C-alpha positions as CSV (number, residue, x, y, z in Angstrom):
1,M,0.0,0.0,0.0
2,L,2.7,2.5,0.9
3,R,4.6,1.8,-2.3
4,R,1.4,2.2,-4.5
5,L,0.6,5.4,-2.7
6,A,4.1,6.9,-3.1
7,V,4.0,6.0,-6.9
8,S,0.5,7.7,-7.2
9,F,1.8,10.8,-5.5
10,I,4.9,11.0,-7.5
11,A,2.8,10.9,-10.7
12,V,0.5,13.6,-9.4
13,L,3.4,15.9,-8.4
14,A,4.9,15.5,-11.9
15,L,1.6,16.9,-13.3
16,L,1.7,19.7,-10.8
17,V,5.4,20.8,-11.2
18,G,5.7,20.1,-14.9
19,S,8.9,19.1,-16.8
20,G,10.8,19.7,-20.0
21,P,12.0,22.8,-21.8
22,A,10.5,26.3,-21.6
23,Q,7.1,26.5,-23.2
24,A,6.2,29.1,-25.7
25,A,5.0,32.5,-24.3
26,P,1.4,32.4,-23.3
27,S,-0.7,34.3,-25.8
28,P,-2.4,37.3,-24.1
29,T,-6.2,37.2,-24.6
30,G,-8.0,40.3,-25.7
31,T,-5.1,42.6,-26.5
32,G,-7.0,44.8,-28.9
33,H,-8.8,48.1,-28.0
34,A,-10.4,48.0,-24.6
35,A,-12.0,50.2,-22.0
36,G,-10.2,48.4,-19.2
37,W,-8.0,45.4,-18.5
38,Y,-7.9,42.3,-16.3
39,L,-4.4,40.9,-16.0
40,A,-4.2,37.3,-14.8
41,L,-0.9,35.8,-13.6
42,G,0.2,32.6,-12.0
43,D,0.6,28.9,-12.6
44,S,-1.5,26.2,-14.2
45,L,-4.7,27.2,-12.2
46,A,-4.6,30.6,-13.7
47,A,-3.8,29.0,-17.1
48,G,-7.1,27.1,-16.9
49,Y,-5.4,23.6,-17.2
50,Q,-7.7,20.6,-17.5
51,P,-6.5,17.0,-17.9
52,G,-6.7,15.8,-21.5
53,Q,-7.4,19.4,-22.7
54,G,-4.4,21.4,-21.7
55,D,-4.5,25.1,-20.8
56,D,-7.4,27.2,-21.4
57,P,-6.2,30.8,-20.8
58,S,-9.6,32.4,-21.5
59,G,-11.4,29.8,-19.4
60,G,-10.9,28.3,-15.9
61,Y,-11.4,30.7,-13.0
62,V,-10.0,33.8,-14.9
63,G,-12.8,33.4,-17.4
64,H,-15.5,33.6,-14.7
65,V,-13.8,36.6,-13.1
66,R,-13.6,38.4,-16.5
67,D,-17.3,37.7,-16.9
68,A,-18.0,39.2,-13.6
69,L,-16.0,42.3,-14.3
70,Q,-17.8,42.7,-17.6
71,Q,-21.2,42.9,-15.8
72,S,-20.3,46.4,-14.7
73,A,-17.6,47.2,-17.3
74,P,-18.6,45.3,-20.5
75,K,-15.4,46.4,-22.5
76,T,-13.0,44.8,-19.9
77,S,-10.5,42.6,-21.7
78,L,-8.5,39.8,-20.3
79,V,-4.7,39.5,-20.6
80,N,-3.6,36.1,-19.2
81,L,0.2,35.7,-18.8
82,A,0.0,32.4,-16.6
83,C,2.5,29.6,-17.1
84,S,1.7,26.0,-16.2
85,G,4.4,24.7,-13.9
86,E,5.5,28.2,-12.7
87,T,7.2,28.5,-9.4
88,T,7.9,31.8,-7.6
89,S,11.6,31.5,-8.7
90,S,10.8,30.9,-12.3
91,M,8.2,33.7,-12.3
92,V,10.9,36.1,-11.1
93,E,13.9,34.7,-13.2
94,G,12.2,33.1,-16.1
95,G,12.9,29.7,-17.8
96,K,9.5,27.8,-17.5
97,C,7.7,29.7,-20.3
98,A,9.2,32.0,-22.9
99,Y,8.3,35.8,-22.5
100,D,9.5,38.7,-24.5
101,E,10.6,40.4,-21.3
102,G,12.3,37.3,-20.0
103,S,10.0,36.3,-17.2
104,Q,6.3,36.3,-16.3
105,L,6.9,39.0,-13.7
106,A,8.9,41.2,-16.1
107,E,6.2,40.8,-18.7
108,A,3.5,41.7,-16.2
109,V,5.4,44.8,-15.1
110,D,6.0,45.9,-18.6
111,F,2.2,45.6,-19.3
112,L,1.3,47.5,-16.2
113,H,3.7,50.3,-16.9
114,A,1.8,50.7,-20.3
115,H,-1.7,50.1,-19.0
116,A,-2.0,50.5,-15.3
117,R,-4.2,53.5,-15.6
118,F,-6.9,51.3,-17.3
119,T,-6.2,48.0,-15.5
120,R,-9.2,47.1,-13.3
121,L,-7.8,44.0,-11.6
122,V,-4.6,41.8,-11.2
123,T,-5.0,38.3,-10.0
124,L,-2.2,36.0,-9.0
125,D,-1.8,32.3,-7.8
126,I,1.7,31.1,-7.3
127,G,3.8,29.1,-4.8
128,A,2.3,25.6,-4.8
129,N,5.0,24.3,-7.2
130,D,7.8,25.5,-5.1
131,V,6.8,22.9,-2.4
132,A,5.2,20.1,-4.6
133,K,8.6,19.0,-5.8
134,C,9.3,17.6,-2.3
135,G,6.6,15.0,-2.5
136,A,8.6,12.7,-4.8
137,Q,11.3,12.7,-2.1
138,G,8.9,11.8,0.7
139,L,8.5,15.5,2.0
140,P,11.9,15.7,3.8
141,P,11.9,18.6,6.1
142,A,14.9,20.2,4.5
143,C,13.1,20.3,1.0
144,V,9.8,21.5,2.4
145,Q,11.4,24.2,4.4
146,G,13.5,25.2,1.3
147,G,10.4,25.4,-0.8
148,L,8.5,27.5,1.7
149,G,11.5,29.7,2.1
150,S,11.5,30.3,-1.7
151,V,7.9,31.4,-1.6
152,A,8.6,33.6,1.5
153,A,11.6,35.2,-0.3
154,N,10.0,35.5,-3.8
155,L,6.4,36.4,-3.2
156,P,7.1,39.8,-1.6
157,V,9.4,40.6,-4.6
158,I,6.7,39.6,-7.0
159,L,3.9,41.5,-5.3
160,G,6.2,44.5,-4.5
161,Q,7.0,44.9,-8.2
162,L,3.4,44.5,-9.3
163,R,2.3,47.1,-6.7
164,A,5.0,49.5,-7.7
165,A,4.0,49.3,-11.3
166,A,0.3,49.6,-10.5
167,P,-0.1,51.7,-7.2
168,G,-3.9,52.0,-7.5
169,V,-5.0,48.7,-9.1
170,P,-6.7,46.0,-7.0
171,I,-4.5,42.9,-6.5
172,V,-6.3,39.7,-5.5
173,V,-4.0,36.7,-4.6
174,L,-5.5,33.3,-4.3
175,N,-4.5,31.0,-1.6
176,Y,-4.5,27.2,-2.2
177,Y,-6.8,24.2,-1.6
178,D,-5.3,20.9,-0.5
179,P,-5.5,18.3,-3.3
180,F,-3.7,15.6,-1.4
181,L,-6.6,15.2,1.0
182,A,-7.8,12.7,-1.6
183,A,-5.2,10.3,-0.3
184,W,-7.6,9.7,2.6
185,L,-9.5,7.3,0.4
186,T,-6.5,4.9,0.1
187,G,-6.5,3.7,3.7
188,P,-4.7,4.4,6.9
189,A,-1.4,5.4,5.4
190,G,-3.2,7.8,3.0
191,Q,-5.2,9.2,5.8
192,A,-2.0,10.1,7.7
193,V,-0.6,11.8,4.6
194,A,-4.0,13.9,4.4
195,Q,-3.7,14.8,8.0
196,Q,-0.1,15.9,7.7
197,S,-0.7,17.9,4.4
198,V,-3.2,20.4,6.0
199,P,-0.8,22.0,8.4
200,L,1.8,22.4,5.5
201,L,-0.9,24.0,3.4
202,G,-1.6,26.3,6.4
203,V,2.0,27.5,6.4
204,L,2.0,28.1,2.6
205,N,-1.3,30.0,2.8
206,G,0.0,32.0,5.8
207,I,3.0,33.2,3.7
208,I,0.7,34.1,0.9
209,A,-1.5,36.1,3.3
210,D,1.5,38.0,4.9
211,A,2.9,39.0,1.5
212,T,-0.4,40.0,0.1
213,G,-1.3,42.1,3.1
214,A,2.1,43.9,2.9
215,V,1.1,45.4,-0.5
216,G,-2.5,46.2,0.3
217,G,-3.8,43.3,-1.6
218,S,-6.7,40.9,-0.9
219,V,-6.6,37.2,-0.4
220,A,-9.2,35.0,-2.2
221,D,-9.8,32.4,0.3
222,V,-9.8,29.3,-1.8
223,A,-8.8,27.0,1.2
224,G,-11.9,28.2,3.0
225,A,-14.1,27.6,0.0
226,F,-12.8,24.1,-0.2
227,H,-13.2,23.5,3.6
228,S,-9.6,22.4,3.6
229,T,-9.2,22.1,7.4
230,D,-12.7,20.5,8.2
231,F,-12.4,16.9,8.9
232,T,-16.1,16.6,10.0
233,P,-17.5,13.3,8.8
234,V,-20.2,13.5,6.0
235,I,-21.9,10.7,4.2
236,V,-21.0,10.4,0.4
237,P,-22.3,7.1,-0.9
238,S,-20.1,7.5,-4.0
239,L,-17.0,7.6,-1.9
240,G,-18.1,4.6,0.2
241,G,-19.9,6.1,3.1
242,S,-18.4,8.4,5.7
243,V,-15.5,10.7,4.7
244,P,-14.3,14.0,6.0
245,R,-16.0,17.1,4.6
246,N,-12.6,18.3,3.2
247,V,-12.1,15.1,1.4
248,A,-15.5,15.1,-0.1
249,T,-15.0,18.6,-1.3
250,V,-11.8,18.0,-3.1
251,C,-13.2,15.0,-4.7
252,A,-16.2,17.0,-5.9
253,L,-14.2,20.0,-7.1
254,T,-11.0,18.5,-8.6
255,W,-9.9,15.5,-10.7
256,M,-8.0,14.0,-7.7
257,C,-10.4,11.2,-7.0
258,V,-11.0,10.1,-10.5
259,E,-7.7,10.7,-12.3
260,S,-5.2,11.6,-9.6
261,N,-4.9,15.0,-11.1
262,I,-4.7,18.0,-8.8
263,H,-6.5,20.5,-11.1
264,P,-10.0,21.7,-10.6
265,N,-12.9,20.6,-12.7
266,D,-15.4,23.1,-14.1
267,D,-17.2,23.3,-10.7
268,G,-13.9,23.8,-8.9
269,Y,-12.8,26.6,-11.1
270,A,-16.2,28.3,-10.5
271,V,-15.5,28.0,-6.8
272,L,-12.0,29.6,-7.3
273,A,-13.6,32.5,-9.3
274,A,-16.3,33.0,-6.6
275,A,-13.5,33.4,-4.0
276,V,-11.9,36.1,-6.2
277,V,-15.1,37.9,-6.9
278,A,-16.0,38.0,-3.2
279,R,-12.8,40.1,-2.7
280,L,-13.8,42.7,-5.4
């Protein structure tokens, strides 16, 4: 059981972190004439990734957020620079996806220098991939602390540069749900993994909250929307009976329990979007 669980998690982590050479630069959506802009930044969640379909930069949660913005400002256009597999380090330094300005952060800053006056919103999700790589090594403390340290060092740089380029623009940063709660369904060993993953998620989300607050941004509480810390038993016949509420939620809103893929399904992306819209 432990070996099967470890192999499953290594496969999932490979999907999350990504591999291979730098990808082509994401194609900005809606770069024609607009009365206002929505700039989306981040990793595969902002890129709208779905298993078997790849990225959907005009869909996912950012598509829902764009639609919400257009209710009051119909001519708002989306520019999505997100990069699947991006870490906080690669967002600053480049190397995961190709950008004219060298990195996603530099590309975003360049865009904001030109368009901040008419930018209505910036959203960002970044940081999970810094820590996910440690799963393939059995989550050794040195690796986990190194990953969290990278987020703690890089996220203030990212947000500081975005804020400096767009002093008056609302910035909403998403925190993260815990896809590895799905391990609960594999038995006692998986249940131990699920219980251990929640405190680690809390540390990551705490770093995100601190860095976001420092620049006057808002946190979209995705973890809360996914009930990530709630182990209250609920009855879900399709999952075999009684399971914790957080496990049932991650099974309902992501592909983890059917394809061992961490990404949200359509319902999950709608929940992410609602968490963002609640902060507007």
